[in-house]
C-alpha positions in Angstrom: 9.4 9.6 28.3 7.7 7.2 30.6 6.2 5.0 27.6 9.5 2.9 27.8 9.4 2.3 24.1 12.5 3.4 22.0 10.5 6.2 19.6 8.6 8.7 20.4 6.6 9.5 17.1 5.0 12.7 16.3 2.1 12.5 14.0 -1.6 12.7 13.2 -4.5 10.7 12.6 -4.9 11.7 9.2 -1.8 12.8 7.7 -0.1 10.7 5.4 3.4 11.4 6.3 3.4 10.2 10.0 2.1 6.6 9.0 4.6 6.0 6.7 7.6 6.5 9.3 5.1 4.2 10.9 5.7 1.6 8.5 9.4 1.5 8.5 9.2 1.6 12.5 7.0 -1.5 12.2 8.7 -3.3 9.3 12.1 -3.1 11.3 10.6 -4.2 14.5 11.2 -0.8 16.4 8.9 -0.3 19.1 7.8 3.6 18.9 4.8 5.6 20.8 2.4 8.0 18.7 1.8 10.9 19.7 -1.2 12.2 17.7 -1.3 16.5 17.5 -4.3 17.9 17.1 -4.3 20.5 14.2 -7.5 21.8 15.1 -6.0 23.0 18.4 -2.6 24.0 16.4 -0.9 21.6 18.6 1.4 21.6 15.6 2.9 24.9 16.0 2.9 24.9 19.9 6.0 25.7 21.7 5.9 21.9 23.1 6.4 20.3 19.5 8.4 23.3 17.6 11.2 22.7 20.2 11.4 19.4 18.2 10.4 20.3 14.6 11.0 24.1 14.0 9.0 24.0 11.4 6.0 23.1 12.9 5.0 20.1 10.6 4.3 16.3 11.5 6.2 14.1 11.6 9.1 13.8 13.9 10.6 11.2 15.6 12.9 11.3 19.3 15.3 8.2 19.5 15.3 7.6 22.8 18.2 5.1 22.6 20.1 7.5 20.9 20.4 10.3 23.5 16.8 11.5 22.4 18.1 12.1 19.0 15.6 13.8 16.9 14.4 13.9 13.7 11.8 15.8 11.3 10.7 15.5 7.8 9.4 12.3 6.8 12.2 11.0 4.3 14.9 12.4 6.6 13.1 10.1 9.3 13.3 6.8 7.0 16.8 7.6 5.7 18.3 8.0 9.5 16.1 4.7 10.5 17.3 2.6 7.6 21.2 4.1 8.1 21.0 3.5 11.6 18.7 0.2 12.2 18.8 -1.4 8.9 22.0 -3.0 9.1 21.1 -5.8 7.1 19.5 -4.0 4.4 16.2 -5.8 4.5 14.8 -2.6 2.9 17.2 -0.4 2.3 20.0 0.2 -0.8 23.4 -1.5 -0.2 25.8 -0.4 -3.1 26.9 3.9 -3.8 24.7 3.5 -6.8 21.7 2.0 -5.5 21.6 4.8 -2.4 22.0 7.2 -5.1 18.6 5.8 -6.7 16.9 5.6 -3.2 17.7 9.1 -2.6 16.7 9.9 -6.2 13.0 8.4 -5.4 12.9 9.8 -1.9 13.7 13.3 -3.5 10.8 12.6 -6.1 8.2 11.8 -3.6 8.8 14.7 -1.2 9.1 17.0 -4.5 6.8 15.5 -6.7 4.0 13.2 -5.5 3.6 14.5 -2.1 3.1 18.1 -3.1 0.7 17.5 -6.1 -1.3 14.8 -4.6 -1.8 17.2 -1.8 -2.5 19.9 -3.4 -5.3 17.7 -5.3 -7.0 16.8 -2.1 -6.7 20.7 -0.9 -8.6 21.9 -3.9 -11.1 19.4 -3.3 -11.9 19.3 0.5 -10.4 22.1 2.2 -9.9 25.3 -0.2 -12.7 27.7 1.0 -13.6 28.4 -2.4 -14.2 26.0 -5.5 -11.2 26.4 -8.3 -11.7 24.2 -10.9 -8.6 25.0 -12.7 -6.6 24.6 -9.8 -8.5 21.3 -9.0 -7.7 20.1 -12.6 -4.3 21.3 -12.8 -3.2 19.0 -9.7 -5.5 16.0 -11.0 -3.2 16.3 -13.9 -0.1 16.2 -12.1 -1.3 13.3 -10.0 -1.7 11.1 -13.2 1.6 12.1 -14.5 3.4 11.3 -11.3 1.7 7.9 -11.5 2.5 7.7 -15.2 6.2 8.0 -14.2 6.1 5.8 -11.6 4.0 3.2 -14.1 6.8 3.4 -16.7 9.5 2.8 -14.1 7.8 -0.1 -12.6 6.7 -1.6 -16.4 10.5 -2.7 -16.5 11.0 -3.8 -12.8 9.1 -5.3 -9.6 10.6 -2.3 -7.2 12.3 0.7 -7.5 15.4 0.5 -6.1 17.8 -2.9 -5.7 15.4 -5.3 -6.7 13.7 -5.4 -3.6 11.1 -3.7 -1.6 13.0 -0.2 0.2 12.2 2.6 1.8 11.7 4.4 -1.4 8.7 2.0 -2.3 7.4 2.7 1.2 7.8 6.0 0.7 5.1 6.3 -1.4 2.4 4.4 0.0 0.0 6.6 2.0 0.2 9.4 -0.8 -1.0 6.7 -3.6 -3.9 5.3 -1.0 -5.1 8.9 -1.6 -4.7 9.0 -5.5 -6.8 5.9 -5.7 -9.2 6.7 -3.1 -9.7 10.0 -3.4 -8.4 11.8 -6.3 -9.0 9.4 -9.4 -12.5 8.7 -8.9 -13.0 12.5 -9.3 -11.0 12.4 -12.8 -13.5 11.9 -15.4 -12.3 8.6 -17.4 -9.6 8.0 -15.2 -9.2 4.1 -14.4 -5.8 3.4 -12.5 -6.1 -0.6 -12.4 -6.7 -0.3 -16.1 -4.6 2.7 -17.6 -1.3 1.8 -15.0 -1.1 -1.6 -14.6 2.2 -1.8 -13.3 1.6 1.0 -11.1 -1.5 -0.7 -9.8 0.2 -3.9 -8.8 3.2 -2.2 -7.3 0.7 -0.4 -5.0 -1.1 -3.8 -4.4 1.8 -5.5 -3.3 3.1 -2.5 -1.1 -0.1 -2.6 1.2 -0.6 -6.4 1.5 3.1 -6.2 3.0 2.4 -7.6 6.5 4.0 -4.5 8.5 2.2 -1.8 6.1 -0.8 -3.7 6.4 -0.6 -3.7 9.8 -0.1 0.1 10.2 -3.0 1.0 7.9 -5.5 -1.0 10.0 -4.2 0.9 13.2 -4.9 4.2 11.0 -8.5 3.1 10.4 -9.0 2.5 14.1 -7.9 5.9 15.0 -10.0 7.7 11.9 
């Protein structure tokens, strides 16, 4: 790549999962160039991208200082960045036990939060016909996932190791979707009142300097 930065990040202007990779790159002070794929043109399915990610989804990164090493799947990328470049464990687990807890939350984010919140958005905005029962199911699942987080965060400030980590960061963009686009449509839902520990945690996350910077960049390209 001619841009001279360490990483190329293949992402999308609106897609949540690429931005959480940008959060971690920014937090670790790693330089990167974002390549925004045009989903309307199906660029994520083109051979020029599927040679990096055969699944045809964003994000994917190329580490040009590691023999153009390629990683796809957002949480796998977070683990790679933490394992290779967070040697001081500023935002990653230290002990074997905390590393398992970190994986536990990353798996929960990928299997629970992302799919359920994503389907809530899909049936609200993109599905070609209105299916109230489907929308209601995923709205309820959104609140259930938030309740899980709220229950844990009522007892501790962060998910792993008593500090901000990639586990927390992985939830930010889909949390934003819940706050801004999902919960307002759920009758009687008040995230700040009903899930105060979740709410306080999310506010701390979005106020983190690196995350705040990337969110501002995201707003500028929407």
